[in-house]
C-alpha positions in Angstrom: 124.3 93.1 91.7 120.5 93.1 91.8 119.1 95.7 94.2 115.7 94.6 95.5 115.0 95.9 99.0 114.6 99.4 100.4 114.8 100.3 104.1 114.4 103.6 105.8 116.3 104.5 108.9 116.4 108.0 110.4 114.4 109.3 107.5 116.9 108.2 104.8 115.9 105.5 102.3 118.6 103.0 101.5 118.4 100.3 98.9 120.3 97.1 99.8 121.6 94.2 97.7 119.6 91.0 98.5 122.8 89.1 99.4 123.9 91.8 101.8 120.6 91.3 103.8 122.0 88.1 105.3 125.0 89.9 106.8 123.6 93.2 108.1 121.9 93.9 111.4 118.2 93.8 110.7 114.9 92.9 112.2 112.5 91.1 109.8 108.9 90.6 110.8 107.7 87.2 109.5 103.9 86.5 109.4 103.1 82.9 110.6 100.4 80.8 108.9 96.9 81.3 110.4 95.8 77.8 109.7 97.4 75.7 106.9 101.2 75.5 107.2 101.4 75.8 103.4 100.2 79.4 103.7 103.7 80.6 104.6 105.5 82.2 101.7 108.7 81.1 100.0 110.4 84.4 101.0 109.4 83.9 104.6 111.1 80.5 104.6 114.2 82.0 103.1 114.4 84.6 105.8 113.9 82.1 108.6 116.7 79.9 107.1 119.1 82.8 107.0 118.3 84.5 110.3 120.8 84.3 113.1 118.0 84.1 115.7 114.3 83.6 115.5 112.1 85.3 118.1 108.9 83.3 118.6 105.7 84.2 120.3 105.4 80.5 121.4 108.6 78.4 120.8 106.5 75.2 120.8 104.2 76.4 118.0 107.1 77.8 116.0 109.1 74.6 116.4 106.3 72.7 114.7 106.4 75.1 111.7 110.2 75.1 111.5 110.5 71.3 111.8 107.9 70.9 109.1 110.2 72.8 106.7 113.5 71.4 108.0 114.7 74.7 109.5 117.0 74.4 112.6 117.6 77.8 114.2 118.1 79.2 117.7 114.7 80.1 119.1 114.0 82.8 121.8 110.6 83.4 123.3 109.2 86.8 122.7 105.6 87.4 123.9 103.4 89.9 125.7 104.7 88.8 129.1 108.4 89.4 128.4 108.6 91.8 125.5 109.1 94.9 127.7 112.1 93.3 129.4 113.5 91.7 126.3 113.7 94.7 124.0 117.0 96.2 125.3 118.8 92.8 124.9 117.4 92.2 121.4 118.6 95.7 120.4 122.1 94.9 121.7 122.0 91.7 119.6 121.0 93.6 116.5 123.7 96.2 117.1 126.3 93.4 117.3 125.5 92.6 113.7 122.9 89.8 114.0 119.9 89.4 111.6 116.8 88.6 113.7 113.5 87.3 112.5 110.3 87.9 114.6 107.8 85.1 113.9 104.2 85.2 115.1 102.2 82.2 116.0 99.5 83.2 113.5 99.3 86.3 111.4 101.5 89.3 111.2 103.7 90.4 114.2 102.4 93.7 115.6 98.8 93.2 114.6 97.2 92.0 117.9 100.5 90.2 118.5 103.9 91.3 120.0 106.0 93.4 117.7 105.2 97.1 118.1 107.6 97.7 121.0 110.5 96.1 119.3 109.9 97.8 116.0 109.7 101.2 117.8 113.0 100.5 119.6 114.7 99.6 116.3 113.4 102.7 114.6 114.8 104.8 117.5 118.1 103.0 117.3 118.4 103.4 113.5 118.3 99.7 112.9 116.7 98.5 109.6 113.3 96.9 109.9 111.5 94.9 107.2 108.1 93.3 107.3 107.2 90.5 104.9 103.7 90.4 103.3 101.8 87.3 104.4 98.9 85.8 106.3 96.7 87.9 108.5 93.2 86.8 109.6 91.2 90.0 109.2 91.8 90.5 105.5 90.1 87.3 104.2 87.3 87.7 106.8 86.7 91.3 105.6 86.7 90.3 101.9 84.4 87.3 102.6 81.9 89.3 104.7 80.1 90.8 101.7 80.2 94.2 103.6 82.0 97.3 102.1 85.8 96.9 102.4 86.9 100.0 100.5 87.0 101.8 103.9 87.3 100.0 107.3 88.6 100.5 110.8 90.5 97.7 112.6 89.6 97.5 116.3 91.2 94.2 117.1 90.4 93.0 120.6 88.4 95.4 122.6 89.6 96.2 126.2 88.2 93.6 128.5 87.4 96.1 131.3 88.8 99.6 131.4 88.0 101.6 128.3 85.6 99.1 126.7 82.4 101.2 127.3 84.1 104.3 125.9 85.3 102.4 122.8 81.7 101.2 122.1 80.4 104.8 122.5 82.9 106.1 120.0 81.9 103.4 117.5 78.2 104.3 117.5 78.8 107.0 114.8 81.4 105.0 112.9 80.5 104.9 109.2 83.3 102.6 108.1 83.1 98.8 108.3 84.5 97.6 111.7 86.8 94.7 112.3 87.1 92.9 115.6 89.1 90.0 116.9 87.5 88.0 119.7 87.9 84.8 121.7 85.2 82.2 121.3 84.6 82.4 125.0 83.7 86.1 124.7 81.9 86.2 121.3 78.4 86.2 122.7 79.3 89.1 125.0 80.6 91.1 122.1 77.5 90.4 120.1 75.2 91.5 123.0 77.2 94.7 123.4 77.1 95.3 119.7 73.3 95.0 119.7 73.1 97.4 122.7 75.3 100.1 121.1 74.8 99.6 117.3 71.4 98.0 117.0 70.0 94.5 116.6 69.6 95.0 112.8 73.2 96.0 112.1 74.6 93.7 109.4 77.6 91.7 110.4 79.7 88.6 109.5 81.6 86.2 111.6 84.5 84.1 110.3 86.2 81.4 112.3 89.0 78.9 111.8 90.2 80.7 108.6 92.5 78.5 106.5 91.7 75.5 108.6 89.6 72.4 107.9 86.5 73.7 109.6 86.6 77.2 108.2 83.2 78.9 108.4 81.7 82.3 107.7 78.2 83.2 109.0 76.4 86.4 107.8 73.4 88.1 109.2 72.3 90.8 111.6 73.8 91.0 115.0 70.6 89.6 116.5 70.6 86.7 114.1 74.3 85.9 114.7 73.7 86.0 118.5 70.9 83.5 118.2 72.9 81.3 115.8 76.0 81.1 118.0 74.0 80.9 121.3 72.4 77.7 119.9 75.3 76.2 118.1 78.2 77.1 120.4 81.5 78.7 119.4 84.9 77.2 118.6 88.1 78.4 117.0 89.7 81.8 116.4 87.1 84.5 115.6 87.0 87.6 113.3 83.9 89.7 113.6 83.0 92.2 110.7 80.3 94.8 111.4 78.9 97.3 108.9 79.2 101.0 109.6 76.4 103.4 110.3 74.5 104.0 107.1 73.7 107.6 106.2 70.0 108.5 106.9 
């Protein structure tokens, strides 16, 4: 029998036969397409087809994906508003022998999406966890930015209120390339704050609608990007890449 997958529980690495994966209690994190439905991997489709239950950030969004590929499975909502309450029940389901897949709306679960709390609970309970490689928005945005990507720091969404100012202050001396996620409704605020704390001439890149029909990447200084998007307007999911502080 071909041994393909390795899992670590309670510090012990265990290699499992691929066929056994469909019959053992396990949580598998499945990245969802960030734009084009064809971005999902063949392995992700296999996991979704064989899972006993699929946890979905938004069941309506996930149903579109599953219907497109002819997958009929039980869906349970798992999002930021219920994940604290749902973890204990999901752990009980896993301990009963079920294989559960956690599917994000777009990108990889746990990266600015629900997933961390459940993974932590599984690790504490000694339940196997696997995460499939797949779509995530910041990697193509970082690579397309033209800014150094050998070392970078992922900031995700900055706090909207408490802690936002202190985060910016900490980033003033950051020498690595910085990666932010932002809503189109708050992009101009982010750029204005970036100019205030990092300087108007700091190089940056903004990618939006990655893997969709109207994908776009705009590069320039923070001041130039602020002018551009103030005049043009902003639509779609946004990834902002900002260069780090250059040595004097």
